[in-house]
N, CA, C, O and the ligand as a Tripos MOL2 file, in Angstrom:
@<TRIPOS>MOLECULE
protein
  313   311    79     0     0
PROTEIN
NO_CHARGES

@<TRIPOS>ATOM
      1 N         -37.0360   44.6850   12.8600 N.3       1 MET1
      2 CA        -37.0280   46.1160   13.1540 C.3       1 MET1
      3 C         -36.9030   46.3230   14.6560 C.2       1 MET1
      4 O         -37.6410   45.7050   15.4230 O.2       1 MET1
      5 N         -35.9970   47.1690   15.0850 N.am      2 ALA2
      6 CA        -35.7990   47.4290   16.5110 C.3       2 ALA2
      7 C         -36.9600   48.2420   17.0590 C.2       2 ALA2
      8 O         -37.4700   49.1480   16.4000 O.2       2 ALA2
      9 N         -37.3640   47.9030   18.2710 N.am      3 HIS3
     10 CA        -38.4300   48.6720   18.9070 C.3       3 HIS3
     11 C         -37.8520   49.9680   19.4560 C.2       3 HIS3
     12 O         -36.6930   50.0200   19.8670 O.2       3 HIS3
     13 N         -38.6560   50.9900   19.4560 N.am      4 THR4
     14 CA        -38.2590   52.2530   20.0560 C.3       4 THR4
     15 C         -38.3200   52.1300   21.5760 C.2       4 THR4
     16 O         -39.2860   51.6020   22.1260 O.2       4 THR4
     17 N         -37.2790   52.6210   22.2480 N.am      5 ASN5
     18 CA        -37.3250   52.6220   23.7040 C.3       5 ASN5
     19 C         -38.2110   53.7500   24.2020 C.2       5 ASN5
     20 O         -38.1790   54.8620   23.6750 O.2       5 ASN5
     21 N         -38.9980   53.4530   25.2160 N.am      6 ILE6
     22 CA        -39.8730   54.4560   25.8260 C.3       6 ILE6
     23 C         -39.6660   54.4140   27.3430 C.2       6 ILE6
     24 O         -39.2060   53.4100   27.8880 O.2       6 ILE6
     25 N         -40.0110   55.5150   28.0160 N.am      7 LEU7
     26 CA        -40.0190   55.5130   29.4760 C.3       7 LEU7
     27 C         -41.3860   55.0180   29.9070 C.2       7 LEU7
     28 O         -42.3990   55.6800   29.6790 O.2       7 LEU7
     29 N         -41.4100   53.8550   30.5290 N.am      8 CYS8
     30 CA        -42.6750   53.2100   30.8530 C.3       8 CYS8
     31 C         -43.3130   53.8560   32.0830 C.2       8 CYS8
     32 O         -42.6570   54.0570   33.1050 O.2       8 CYS8
     33 N         -44.6090   54.1770   31.9650 N.am      9 ALA9
     34 CA        -45.3290   54.8210   33.0640 C.3       9 ALA9
     35 C         -45.4990   53.8720   34.2450 C.2       9 ALA9
     36 O         -45.6130   54.3220   35.3850 O.2       9 ALA9
     37 N         -45.5160   52.5810   33.9910 N.am     10 ARG10
     38 CA        -45.7840   51.6260   35.0720 C.3      10 ARG10
     39 C         -44.5050   51.2450   35.8120 C.2      10 ARG10
     40 O         -44.4370   51.3830   37.0330 O.2      10 ARG10
     41 N         -43.4950   50.7690   35.0910 N.am     11 CYS11
     42 CA        -42.2920   50.2820   35.7670 C.3      11 CYS11
     43 C         -41.2120   51.3510   35.8650 C.2      11 CYS11
     44 O         -40.1830   51.1360   36.5060 O.2      11 CYS11
     45 N         -41.4390   52.5070   35.2320 N.am     12 GLN12
     46 CA        -40.5100   53.6420   35.3130 C.3      12 GLN12
     47 C         -39.1290   53.2940   34.7760 C.2      12 GLN12
     48 O         -38.1270   53.8740   35.1960 O.2      12 GLN12
     49 N         -39.0810   52.3550   33.8560 N.am     13 GLN13
     50 CA        -37.8160   52.0120   33.2190 C.3      13 GLN13
     51 C         -37.8870   52.3660   31.7390 C.2      13 GLN13
     52 O         -38.9590   52.3800   31.1350 O.2      13 GLN13
     53 N         -36.7180   52.6520   31.1710 N.am     14 THR14
     54 CA        -36.6540   52.8840   29.7320 C.3      14 THR14
     55 C         -36.4450   51.5510   29.0440 C.2      14 THR14
     56 O         -35.3830   50.9360   29.1440 O.2      14 THR14
     57 N         -37.4820   51.1180   28.3450 N.am     15 LYS15
     58 CA        -37.4870   49.7850   27.7540 C.3      15 LYS15
     59 C         -38.1760   49.8390   26.3970 C.2      15 LYS15
     60 O         -38.8020   50.8400   26.0490 O.2      15 LYS15
     61 N         -38.0580   48.7520   25.6290 N.am     16 PRO16
     62 CA        -38.7570   48.7340   24.3360 C.3      16 PRO16
     63 C         -40.2650   48.8640   24.5070 C.2      16 PRO16
     64 O         -40.8680   48.1990   25.3500 O.2      16 PRO16
     65 N         -40.8600   49.7250   23.7000 N.am     17 GLY17
     66 CA        -42.3050   49.8840   23.7120 C.3      17 GLY17
     67 C         -42.9720   48.8320   22.8500 C.2      17 GLY17
     68 O         -42.3350   47.8820   22.3940 O.2      17 GLY17
     69 N         -44.2580   49.0150   22.6360 N.am     18 LEU18
     70 CA        -45.0110   48.0430   21.8540 C.3      18 LEU18
     71 C         -44.6730   48.1660   20.3730 C.2      18 LEU18
     72 O         -44.5820   49.2680   19.8310 O.2      18 LEU18
     73 N         -44.4930   47.0370   19.7400 N.am     19 ALA19
     74 CA        -44.2100   47.0270   18.3080 C.3      19 ALA19
     75 C         -45.4460   47.4700   17.5250 C.2      19 ALA19
     76 O         -45.3430   48.1370   16.4950 O.2      19 ALA19
     77 N         -46.6040   47.0870   18.0330 N.am     20 MET20
     78 CA        -47.8460   47.4440   17.3540 C.3      20 MET20
     79 C         -48.7640   48.2090   18.2870 C.2      20 MET20
     80 O         -48.8920   47.8770   19.4650 O.2      20 MET20
     81 N         -49.3970   49.2310   17.7500 N.am     21 LYS21
     82 CA        -50.3320   50.0290   18.5460 C.3      21 LYS21
     83 C         -51.5500   49.1820   18.8770 C.2      21 LYS21
     84 O         -52.1450   48.5800   17.9830 O.2      21 LYS21
     85 N         -51.9340   49.1270   20.1630 N.am     22 PRO22
     86 CA        -53.1500   48.3710   20.5070 C.3      22 PRO22
     87 C         -54.3820   49.0660   19.9230 C.2      22 PRO22
     88 O         -54.3720   50.2810   19.7290 O.2      22 PRO22
     89 N         -55.4330   48.3100   19.6460 N.am     23 PRO23
     90 CA        -56.6640   48.9250   19.1550 C.3      23 PRO23
     91 C         -57.3290   49.7510   20.2530 C.2      23 PRO23
     92 O         -57.0240   49.5890   21.4340 O.2      23 PRO23
     93 N         -58.2160   50.6130   19.8640 N.am     24 GLY24
     94 CA        -58.9550   51.4000   20.8460 C.3      24 GLY24
     95 C         -58.4150   52.8120   20.9330 C.2      24 GLY24
     96 O         -57.3430   53.1220   20.4140 O.2      24 GLY24
     97 N         -59.1840   53.6670   21.6050 N.am     25 LYS25
     98 CA        -58.8330   55.0850   21.5980 C.3      25 LYS25
     99 C         -57.6130   55.3920   22.4460 C.2      25 LYS25
    100 O         -57.0420   56.4770   22.3310 O.2      25 LYS25
    101 N         -57.1950   54.4510   23.3040 N.am     26 TYR26
    102 CA        -56.0070   54.6860   24.1140 C.3      26 TYR26
    103 C         -54.7660   54.0200   23.5330 C.2      26 TYR26
    104 O         -53.7090   53.9990   24.1640 O.2      26 TYR26
    105 N         -54.9030   53.4710   22.3150 N.am     27 GLY27
    106 CA        -53.7840   52.7600   21.7070 C.3      27 GLY27
    107 C         -52.5200   53.5960   21.6120 C.2      27 GLY27
    108 O         -51.4250   53.1210   21.9160 O.2      27 GLY27
    109 N         -52.6800   54.8610   21.1830 N.am     28 ALA28
    110 CA        -51.5060   55.7090   20.9680 C.3      28 ALA28
    111 C         -50.7830   55.9920   22.2820 C.2      28 ALA28
    112 O         -49.5560   55.9070   22.3430 O.2      28 ALA28
    113 N         -51.5350   56.3300   23.3390 N.am     29 ILE29
    114 CA        -50.8980   56.6770   24.6120 C.3      29 ILE29
    115 C         -50.2610   55.4270   25.2250 C.2      29 ILE29
    116 O         -49.2140   55.5120   25.8670 O.2      29 ILE29
    117 N         -50.8870   54.2830   25.0280 N.am     30 ILE30
    118 CA        -50.3090   53.0380   25.5360 C.3      30 ILE30
    119 C         -48.9970   52.7510   24.8120 C.2      30 ILE30
    120 O         -48.0110   52.3570   25.4340 O.2      30 ILE30
    121 N         -48.9920   52.9510   23.5080 N.am     31 GLN31
    122 CA        -47.7690   52.6710   22.7550 C.3      31 GLN31
    123 C         -46.6470   53.6330   23.1510 C.2      31 GLN31
    124 O         -45.4750   53.2590   23.1220 O.2      31 GLN31
    125 N         -46.9960   54.8590   23.5170 N.am     32 GLU32
    126 CA        -45.9820   55.8480   23.8840 C.3      32 GLU32
    127 C         -45.4880   55.6780   25.3100 C.2      32 GLU32
    128 O         -44.3710   56.0900   25.6210 O.2      32 GLU32
    129 N         -46.3060   55.0710   26.2030 N.am     33 GLN33
    130 CA        -45.9890   55.1430   27.6310 C.3      33 GLN33
    131 C         -45.9260   53.8030   28.3460 C.2      33 GLN33
    132 O         -45.6840   53.7690   29.5530 O.2      33 GLN33
    133 N         -46.1330   52.7080   27.6450 N.am     34 VAL34
    134 CA        -46.1310   51.4020   28.3150 C.3      34 VAL34
    135 C         -45.1640   50.4740   27.5960 C.2      34 VAL34
    136 O         -45.1950   50.3630   26.3710 O.2      34 VAL34
    137 N         -44.3050   49.8070   28.3610 N.am     35 CYS35
    138 CA        -43.3360   48.8960   27.7490 C.3      35 CYS35
    139 C         -44.0050   47.5640   27.4150 C.2      35 CYS35
    140 O         -45.0880   47.2460   27.9060 O.2      35 CYS35
    141 N         -43.3350   46.8130   26.5800 N.am     36 GLN36
    142 CA        -43.8960   45.5330   26.1350 C.3      36 GLN36
    143 C         -44.1040   44.5860   27.3200 C.2      36 GLN36
    144 O         -45.1050   43.8710   27.3700 O.2      36 GLN36
    145 N         -43.1690   44.5760   28.2680 N.am     37 ASP37
    146 CA        -43.2760   43.6550   29.4040 C.3      37 ASP37
    147 C         -44.5210   43.9540   30.2390 C.2      37 ASP37
    148 O         -45.2610   43.0430   30.6080 O.2      37 ASP37
    149 N         -44.7470   45.2380   30.5340 N.am     38 CYS38
    150 CA        -45.9140   45.6090   31.3320 C.3      38 CYS38
    151 C         -47.1950   45.3380   30.5510 C.2      38 CYS38
    152 O         -48.1980   44.9100   31.1230 O.2      38 CYS38
    153 N         -47.1600   45.5870   29.2540 N.am     39 TRP39
    154 CA        -48.3380   45.2990   28.4310 C.3      39 TRP39
    155 C         -48.6420   43.8060   28.4460 C.2      39 TRP39
    156 O         -49.8050   43.4060   28.5170 O.2      39 TRP39
    157 N         -47.6090   42.9900   28.3810 N.am     40 ASN40
    158 CA        -47.8210   41.5380   28.4340 C.3      40 ASN40
    159 C         -48.4730   41.1420   29.7550 C.2      40 ASN40
    160 O         -49.3440   40.2730   29.7850 O.2      40 ASN40
    161 N         -48.0490   41.7820   30.8520 N.am     41 GLU41
    162 CA        -48.6620   41.4870   32.1560 C.3      41 GLU41
    163 C         -50.1470   41.8260   32.1260 C.2      41 GLU41
    164 O         -50.9850   41.0810   32.6340 O.2      41 GLU41
    165 N         -50.4540   42.9750   31.5150 N.am     42 TRP42
    166 CA        -51.8600   43.3770   31.4290 C.3      42 TRP42
    167 C         -52.6610   42.3840   30.5910 C.2      42 TRP42
    168 O         -53.7970   42.0560   30.9320 O.2      42 TRP42
    169 N         -52.0720   41.9100   29.5020 N.am     43 MET43
    170 CA        -52.7880   40.9790   28.6330 C.3      43 MET43
    171 C         -53.1000   39.6560   29.3530 C.2      43 MET43
    172 O         -54.0850   38.9860   29.0440 O.2      43 MET43
    173 N         -52.2370   39.2940   30.3190 N.am     44 VAL44
    174 CA        -52.5040   38.0930   31.1220 C.3      44 VAL44
    175 C         -53.6060   38.3840   32.1350 C.2      44 VAL44
    176 O         -54.4840   37.5580   32.3850 O.2      44 VAL44
    177 N         -53.5320   39.5830   32.7100 N.am     45 LEU45
    178 CA        -54.4530   39.9420   33.7880 C.3      45 LEU45
    179 C         -55.8680   40.2470   33.2800 C.2      45 LEU45
    180 O         -56.8570   39.9340   33.9430 O.2      45 LEU45
    181 N         -55.9460   40.8530   32.1100 N.am     46 MET46
    182 CA        -57.2270   41.3820   31.6230 C.3      46 MET46
    183 C         -58.3470   40.3290   31.5960 C.2      46 MET46
    184 O         -59.4270   40.5940   32.1240 O.2      46 MET46
    185 N         -58.1320   39.1540   31.0050 N.am     47 PRO47
    186 CA        -59.2460   38.1830   30.9930 C.3      47 PRO47
    187 C         -59.6680   37.7470   32.3880 C.2      47 PRO47
    188 O         -60.8390   37.4470   32.6230 O.2      47 PRO47
    189 N         -58.7050   37.7120   33.3240 N.am     48 ARG48
    190 CA        -59.0610   37.3520   34.7020 C.3      48 ARG48
    191 C         -59.9520   38.4200   35.3170 C.2      48 ARG48
    192 O         -60.9060   38.1100   36.0310 O.2      48 ARG48
    193 N         -59.6340   39.6860   35.0330 N.am     49 LEU49
    194 CA        -60.4440   40.7820   35.5780 C.3      49 LEU49
    195 C         -61.8440   40.7740   34.9720 C.2      49 LEU49
    196 O         -62.8370   41.0130   35.6600 O.2      49 LEU49
    197 N         -61.9020   40.4940   33.6680 N.am     50 ILE50
    198 CA        -63.2090   40.4380   33.0010 C.3      50 ILE50
    199 C         -64.0730   39.3810   33.6740 C.2      50 ILE50
    200 O         -65.2610   39.5990   33.9090 O.2      50 ILE50
    201 N         -63.4750   38.2390   33.9800 N.am     51 ASN51
    202 CA        -64.2020   37.1910   34.6980 C.3      51 ASN51
    203 C         -64.5540   37.6190   36.1080 C.2      51 ASN51
    204 O         -65.6800   37.4370   36.5720 O.2      51 ASN51
    205 N         -63.5500   38.2020   36.7890 N.am     52 HIS52
    206 CA        -63.7310   38.5770   38.1910 C.3      52 HIS52
    207 C         -64.8850   39.5590   38.3680 C.2      52 HIS52
    208 O         -65.7150   39.4080   39.2640 O.2      52 HIS52
    209 N         -64.9230   40.5780   37.4900 N.am     53 TYR53
    210 CA        -65.9760   41.5910   37.6110 C.3      53 TYR53
    211 C         -67.2230   41.2260   36.8060 C.2      53 TYR53
    212 O         -68.2260   41.9390   36.8540 O.2      53 TYR53
    213 N         -67.1610   40.1230   36.0710 N.am     54 GLY54
    214 CA        -68.3040   39.7390   35.2520 C.3      54 GLY54
    215 C         -68.6270   40.7670   34.1910 C.2      54 GLY54
    216 O         -69.7920   41.0780   33.9450 O.2      54 GLY54
    217 N         -67.5730   41.3020   33.5550 N.am     55 LEU55
    218 CA        -67.7800   42.3840   32.5870 C.3      55 LEU55
    219 C         -68.2640   41.8380   31.2520 C.2      55 LEU55
    220 O         -67.8350   40.7770   30.7970 O.2      55 LEU55
    221 N         -69.1700   42.5920   30.6390 N.am     56 ASN56
    222 CA        -69.6360   42.3180   29.2890 C.3      56 ASN56
    223 C         -69.1440   43.4610   28.4070 C.2      56 ASN56
    224 O         -69.6520   44.5800   28.4820 O.2      56 ASN56
    225 N         -68.1400   43.1650   27.5640 N.am     57 LEU57
    226 CA        -67.5110   44.2410   26.7910 C.3      57 LEU57
    227 C         -68.4040   44.7660   25.6820 C.2      57 LEU57
    228 O         -68.0320   45.7050   24.9780 O.2      57 LEU57
    229 N         -69.5790   44.1690   25.5180 N.am     58 GLY58
    230 CA        -70.5640   44.7330   24.6130 C.3      58 GLY58
    231 C         -71.3000   45.9160   25.2350 C.2      58 GLY58
    232 O         -72.0060   46.6540   24.5480 O.2      58 GLY58
    233 N         -71.1210   46.0890   26.5640 N.am     59 ILE59
    234 CA        -71.8040   47.1750   27.2740 C.3      59 ILE59
    235 C         -70.8070   48.3160   27.5160 C.2      59 ILE59
    236 O         -69.7510   48.1000   28.1110 O.2      59 ILE59
    237 N         -71.1400   49.5230   27.0580 N.am     60 PRO60
    238 CA        -70.1940   50.6510   27.1870 C.3      60 PRO60
    239 C         -69.7290   50.8880   28.6230 C.2      60 PRO60
    240 O         -68.5510   51.1680   28.8440 O.2      60 PRO60
    241 N         -70.6300   50.7830   29.6020 N.am     61 GLU61
    242 CA        -70.2430   51.0220   30.9940 C.3      61 GLU61
    243 C         -69.1890   50.0090   31.4460 C.2      61 GLU61
    244 O         -68.2670   50.3480   32.1880 O.2      61 GLU61
    245 N         -69.3370   48.7750   30.9930 N.am     62 ASP62
    246 CA        -68.3770   47.7390   31.3630 C.3      62 ASP62
    247 C         -67.0250   47.9770   30.7030 C.2      62 ASP62
    248 O         -65.9760   47.7810   31.3170 O.2      62 ASP62
    249 N         -67.0650   48.4040   29.4340 N.am     63 ARG63
    250 CA        -65.7980   48.7210   28.7520 C.3      63 ARG63
    251 C         -65.0890   49.8570   29.4700 C.2      63 ARG63
    252 O         -63.8660   49.8530   29.6130 O.2      63 ARG63
    253 N         -65.8800   50.8370   29.9220 N.am     64 GLN64
    254 CA        -65.3000   51.9790   30.6130 C.3      64 GLN64
    255 C         -64.6770   51.5420   31.9430 C.2      64 GLN64
    256 O         -63.6120   52.0240   32.3290 O.2      64 GLN64
    257 N         -65.3490   50.6310   32.6270 N.am     65 GLN65
    258 CA        -64.8020   50.1320   33.8970 C.3      65 GLN65
    259 C         -63.4810   49.4160   33.6600 C.2      65 GLN65
    260 O         -62.5330   49.5810   34.4270 O.2      65 GLN65
    261 N         -63.4210   48.6200   32.5970 N.am     66 LEU66
    262 CA        -62.1910   47.9080   32.2820 C.3      66 LEU66
    263 C         -61.0720   48.8910   31.9360 C.2      66 LEU66
    264 O         -59.9240   48.6930   32.3360 O.2      66 LEU66
    265 N         -61.4060   49.9540   31.1920 N.am     67 GLN67
    266 CA        -60.3980   50.9610   30.8490 C.3      67 GLN67
    267 C         -59.8770   51.6600   32.1030 C.2      67 GLN67
    268 O         -58.6950   51.9880   32.2000 O.2      67 GLN67
    269 N         -60.7770   51.8800   33.0590 N.am     68 GLN68
    270 CA        -60.3720   52.5150   34.3160 C.3      68 GLN68
    271 C         -59.3720   51.6280   35.0630 C.2      68 GLN68
    272 O         -58.3480   52.1020   35.5560 O.2      68 GLN68
    273 N         -59.6870   50.3490   35.1340 N.am     69 VAL69
    274 CA        -58.7920   49.4110   35.8120 C.3      69 VAL69
    275 C         -57.4500   49.3340   35.0720 C.2      69 VAL69
    276 O         -56.3870   49.2790   35.6910 O.2      69 VAL69
    277 N         -57.5230   49.3330   33.7540 N.am     70 MET70
    278 CA        -56.3090   49.2890   32.9410 C.3      70 MET70
    279 C         -55.4450   50.5180   33.1970 C.2      70 MET70
    280 O         -54.2270   50.4120   33.3330 O.2      70 MET70
    281 N         -56.0870   51.6930   33.2620 N.am     71 ALA71
    282 CA        -55.3420   52.9300   33.4780 C.3      71 ALA71
    283 C         -54.6500   52.9010   34.8280 C.2      71 ALA71
    284 O         -53.5120   53.3530   34.9560 O.2      71 ALA71
    285 N         -55.3340   52.3670   35.8450 N.am     72 GLU72
    286 CA        -54.7220   52.2980   37.1690 C.3      72 GLU72
    287 C         -53.5660   51.2930   37.1670 C.2      72 GLU72
    288 O         -52.5170   51.5420   37.7610 O.2      72 GLU72
    289 N         -53.7640   50.1780   36.5060 N.am     73 PHE73
    290 CA        -52.7180   49.1630   36.4430 C.3      73 PHE73
    291 C         -51.4760   49.6870   35.7330 C.2      73 PHE73
    292 O         -50.3490   49.4710   36.1790 O.2      73 PHE73
    293 N         -51.7040   50.3810   34.6170 N.am     74 LEU74
    294 CA        -50.5790   50.8620   33.8030 C.3      74 LEU74
    295 C         -50.0860   52.2330   34.2320 C.2      74 LEU74
    296 O         -49.1140   52.7490   33.6790 O.2      74 LEU74
    297 N         -50.7550   52.8280   35.2200 N.am     75 ASN75
    298 CA        -50.3760   54.1560   35.7030 C.3      75 ASN75
    299 C         -50.4950   55.2140   34.6110 C.2      75 ASN75
    300 O         -49.6270   56.0730   34.4570 O.2      75 ASN75
    301 N         -51.5850   55.1310   33.8620 N.am     76 LEU76
    302 CA        -51.8170   56.0820   32.7750 C.3      76 LEU76
    303 C         -52.8710   57.1030   33.1900 C.2      76 LEU76
    304 O         -53.8170   56.7730   33.9060 O.2      76 LEU76
    305 N         -52.7030   58.3450   32.7360 N.am     77 PRO77
    306 CA        -53.7060   59.3850   33.0370 C.3      77 PRO77
    307 C         -54.8340   59.3780   32.0200 C.2      77 PRO77
    308 O         -54.9160   60.2780   31.1840 O.2      77 PRO77
    309 N         -55.6980   58.3870   32.0770 N.am     78 LEU78
    310 CA        -56.7830   58.3320   31.0950 C.3      78 LEU78
    311 C         -57.9940   59.1140   31.5830 C.2      78 LEU78
    312 O         -59.0070   59.1810   30.8880 O.2      78 LEU78
    313 ZN        -42.9940   48.7960   31.9800 Zn       79 ZN79
@<TRIPOS>BOND
     1     1     2 1
     2     2     3 1
     3     3     4 2
     4     3     5 am
     5     5     6 1
     6     6     7 1
     7     7     8 2
     8     7     9 am
     9     9    10 1
    10    10    11 1
    11    11    12 2
    12    11    13 am
    13    13    14 1
    14    14    15 1
    15    15    16 2
    16    15    17 am
    17    17    18 1
    18    18    19 1
    19    19    20 2
    20    19    21 am
    21    21    22 1
    22    22    23 1
    23    23    24 2
    24    23    25 am
    25    25    26 1
    26    26    27 1
    27    27    28 2
    28    27    29 am
    29    29    30 1
    30    30    31 1
    31    31    32 2
    32    31    33 am
    33    33    34 1
    34    34    35 1
    35    35    36 2
    36    35    37 am
    37    37    38 1
    38    38    39 1
    39    39    40 2
    40    39    41 am
    41    41    42 1
    42    42    43 1
    43    43    44 2
    44    43    45 am
    45    45    46 1
    46    46    47 1
    47    47    48 2
    48    47    49 am
    49    49    50 1
    50    50    51 1
    51    51    52 2
    52    51    53 am
    53    53    54 1
    54    54    55 1
    55    55    56 2
    56    55    57 am
    57    57    58 1
    58    58    59 1
    59    59    60 2
    60    59    61 am
    61    61    62 1
    62    62    63 1
    63    63    64 2
    64    63    65 am
    65    65    66 1
    66    66    67 1
    67    67    68 2
    68    67    69 am
    69    69    70 1
    70    70    71 1
    71    71    72 2
    72    71    73 am
    73    73    74 1
    74    74    75 1
    75    75    76 2
    76    75    77 am
    77    77    78 1
    78    78    79 1
    79    79    80 2
    80    79    81 am
    81    81    82 1
    82    82    83 1
    83    83    84 2
    84    83    85 am
    85    85    86 1
    86    86    87 1
    87    87    88 2
    88    87    89 am
    89    89    90 1
    90    90    91 1
    91    91    92 2
    92    91    93 am
    93    93    94 1
    94    94    95 1
    95    95    96 2
    96    95    97 am
    97    97    98 1
    98    98    99 1
    99    99   100 2
   100    99   101 am
   101   101   102 1
   102   102   103 1
   103   103   104 2
   104   103   105 am
   105   105   106 1
   106   106   107 1
   107   107   108 2
   108   107   109 am
   109   109   110 1
   110   110   111 1
   111   111   112 2
   112   111   113 am
   113   113   114 1
   114   114   115 1
   115   115   116 2
   116   115   117 am
   117   117   118 1
   118   118   119 1
   119   119   120 2
   120   119   121 am
   121   121   122 1
   122   122   123 1
   123   123   124 2
   124   123   125 am
   125   125   126 1
   126   126   127 1
   127   127   128 2
   128   127   129 am
   129   129   130 1
   130   130   131 1
   131   131   132 2
   132   131   133 am
   133   133   134 1
   134   134   135 1
   135   135   136 2
   136   135   137 am
   137   137   138 1
   138   138   139 1
   139   139   140 2
   140   139   141 am
   141   141   142 1
   142   142   143 1
   143   143   144 2
   144   143   145 am
   145   145   146 1
   146   146   147 1
   147   147   148 2
   148   147   149 am
   149   149   150 1
   150   150   151 1
   151   151   152 2
   152   151   153 am
   153   153   154 1
   154   154   155 1
   155   155   156 2
   156   155   157 am
   157   157   158 1
   158   158   159 1
   159   159   160 2
   160   159   161 am
   161   161   162 1
   162   162   163 1
   163   163   164 2
   164   163   165 am
   165   165   166 1
   166   166   167 1
   167   167   168 2
   168   167   169 am
   169   169   170 1
   170   170   171 1
   171   171   172 2
   172   171   173 am
   173   173   174 1
   174   174   175 1
   175   175   176 2
   176   175   177 am
   177   177   178 1
   178   178   179 1
   179   179   180 2
   180   179   181 am
   181   181   182 1
   182   182   183 1
   183   183   184 2
   184   183   185 am
   185   185   186 1
   186   186   187 1
   187   187   188 2
   188   187   189 am
   189   189   190 1
   190   190   191 1
   191   191   192 2
   192   191   193 am
   193   193   194 1
   194   194   195 1
   195   195   196 2
   196   195   197 am
   197   197   198 1
   198   198   199 1
   199   199   200 2
   200   199   201 am
   201   201   202 1
   202   202   203 1
   203   203   204 2
   204   203   205 am
   205   205   206 1
   206   206   207 1
   207   207   208 2
   208   207   209 am
   209   209   210 1
   210   210   211 1
   211   211   212 2
   212   211   213 am
   213   213   214 1
   214   214   215 1
   215   215   216 2
   216   215   217 am
   217   217   218 1
   218   218   219 1
   219   219   220 2
   220   219   221 am
   221   221   222 1
   222   222   223 1
   223   223   224 2
   224   223   225 am
   225   225   226 1
   226   226   227 1
   227   227   228 2
   228   227   229 am
   229   229   230 1
   230   230   231 1
   231   231   232 2
   232   231   233 am
   233   233   234 1
   234   234   235 1
   235   235   236 2
   236   235   237 am
   237   237   238 1
   238   238   239 1
   239   239   240 2
   240   239   241 am
   241   241   242 1
   242   242   243 1
   243   243   244 2
   244   243   245 am
   245   245   246 1
   246   246   247 1
   247   247   248 2
   248   247   249 am
   249   249   250 1
   250   250   251 1
   251   251   252 2
   252   251   253 am
   253   253   254 1
   254   254   255 1
   255   255   256 2
   256   255   257 am
   257   257   258 1
   258   258   259 1
   259   259   260 2
   260   259   261 am
   261   261   262 1
   262   262   263 1
   263   263   264 2
   264   263   265 am
   265   265   266 1
   266   266   267 1
   267   267   268 2
   268   267   269 am
   269   269   270 1
   270   270   271 1
   271   271   272 2
   272   271   273 am
   273   273   274 1
   274   274   275 1
   275   275   276 2
   276   275   277 am
   277   277   278 1
   278   278   279 1
   279   279   280 2
   280   279   281 am
   281   281   282 1
   282   282   283 1
   283   283   284 2
   284   283   285 am
   285   285   286 1
   286   286   287 1
   287   287   288 2
   288   287   289 am
   289   289   290 1
   290   290   291 1
   291   291   292 2
   292   291   293 am
   293   293   294 1
   294   294   295 1
   295   295   296 2
   296   295   297 am
   297   297   298 1
   298   298   299 1
   299   299   300 2
   300   299   301 am
   301   301   302 1
   302   302   303 1
   303   303   304 2
   304   303   305 am
   305   305   306 1
   306   306   307 1
   307   307   308 2
   308   307   309 am
   309   309   310 1
   310   310   311 1
   311   311   312 2
@<TRIPOS>SUBSTRUCTURE
     1 MET1         2 RESIDUE 1 A MET
     2 ALA2         6 RESIDUE 1 A ALA
     3 HIS3        10 RESIDUE 1 A HIS
     4 THR4        14 RESIDUE 1 A THR
     5 ASN5        18 RESIDUE 1 A ASN
     6 ILE6        22 RESIDUE 1 A ILE
     7 LEU7        26 RESIDUE 1 A LEU
     8 CYS8        30 RESIDUE 1 A CYS
     9 ALA9        34 RESIDUE 1 A ALA
    10 ARG10       38 RESIDUE 1 A ARG
    11 CYS11       42 RESIDUE 1 A CYS
    12 GLN12       46 RESIDUE 1 A GLN
    13 GLN13       50 RESIDUE 1 A GLN
    14 THR14       54 RESIDUE 1 A THR
    15 LYS15       58 RESIDUE 1 A LYS
    16 PRO16       62 RESIDUE 1 A PRO
    17 GLY17       66 RESIDUE 1 A GLY
    18 LEU18       70 RESIDUE 1 A LEU
    19 ALA19       74 RESIDUE 1 A ALA
    20 MET20       78 RESIDUE 1 A MET
    21 LYS21       82 RESIDUE 1 A LYS
    22 PRO22       86 RESIDUE 1 A PRO
    23 PRO23       90 RESIDUE 1 A PRO
    24 GLY24       94 RESIDUE 1 A GLY
    25 LYS25       98 RESIDUE 1 A LYS
    26 TYR26      102 RESIDUE 1 A TYR
    27 GLY27      106 RESIDUE 1 A GLY
    28 ALA28      110 RESIDUE 1 A ALA
    29 ILE29      114 RESIDUE 1 A ILE
    30 ILE30      118 RESIDUE 1 A ILE
    31 GLN31      122 RESIDUE 1 A GLN
    32 GLU32      126 RESIDUE 1 A GLU
    33 GLN33      130 RESIDUE 1 A GLN
    34 VAL34      134 RESIDUE 1 A VAL
    35 CYS35      138 RESIDUE 1 A CYS
    36 GLN36      142 RESIDUE 1 A GLN
    37 ASP37      146 RESIDUE 1 A ASP
    38 CYS38      150 RESIDUE 1 A CYS
    39 TRP39      154 RESIDUE 1 A TRP
    40 ASN40      158 RESIDUE 1 A ASN
    41 GLU41      162 RESIDUE 1 A GLU
    42 TRP42      166 RESIDUE 1 A TRP
    43 MET43      170 RESIDUE 1 A MET
    44 VAL44      174 RESIDUE 1 A VAL
    45 LEU45      178 RESIDUE 1 A LEU
    46 MET46      182 RESIDUE 1 A MET
    47 PRO47      186 RESIDUE 1 A PRO
    48 ARG48      190 RESIDUE 1 A ARG
    49 LEU49      194 RESIDUE 1 A LEU
    50 ILE50      198 RESIDUE 1 A ILE
    51 ASN51      202 RESIDUE 1 A ASN
    52 HIS52      206 RESIDUE 1 A HIS
    53 TYR53      210 RESIDUE 1 A TYR
    54 GLY54      214 RESIDUE 1 A GLY
    55 LEU55      218 RESIDUE 1 A LEU
    56 ASN56      222 RESIDUE 1 A ASN
    57 LEU57      226 RESIDUE 1 A LEU
    58 GLY58      230 RESIDUE 1 A GLY
    59 ILE59      234 RESIDUE 1 A ILE
    60 PRO60      238 RESIDUE 1 A PRO
    61 GLU61      242 RESIDUE 1 A GLU
    62 ASP62      246 RESIDUE 1 A ASP
    63 ARG63      250 RESIDUE 1 A ARG
    64 GLN64      254 RESIDUE 1 A GLN
    65 GLN65      258 RESIDUE 1 A GLN
    66 LEU66      262 RESIDUE 1 A LEU
    67 GLN67      266 RESIDUE 1 A GLN
    68 GLN68      270 RESIDUE 1 A GLN
    69 VAL69      274 RESIDUE 1 A VAL
    70 MET70      278 RESIDUE 1 A MET
    71 ALA71      282 RESIDUE 1 A ALA
    72 GLU72      286 RESIDUE 1 A GLU
    73 PHE73      290 RESIDUE 1 A PHE
    74 LEU74      294 RESIDUE 1 A LEU
    75 ASN75      298 RESIDUE 1 A ASN
    76 LEU76      302 RESIDUE 1 A LEU
    77 PRO77      306 RESIDUE 1 A PRO
    78 LEU78      310 RESIDUE 1 A LEU
    79 ZN79       313 GROUP 0 **** ****
């Protein structure tokens, strides 16, 4: 199945979006506004950031901090 092209908020290019909606409350906006390539970059970066900041995703404040960093990285208005 061909992916739908979207205008990516991060790289500002019209490229294939995500084939599958990511989990979480921002899944829909990510699928509409982030291309697969930029999402892949985030997926590589995310575990490093979790380590860097010592985040515990079981803690709501830490999850919120990670979402904030993600929004800045992906240029999303979360
Ligand atoms: Zn992109």
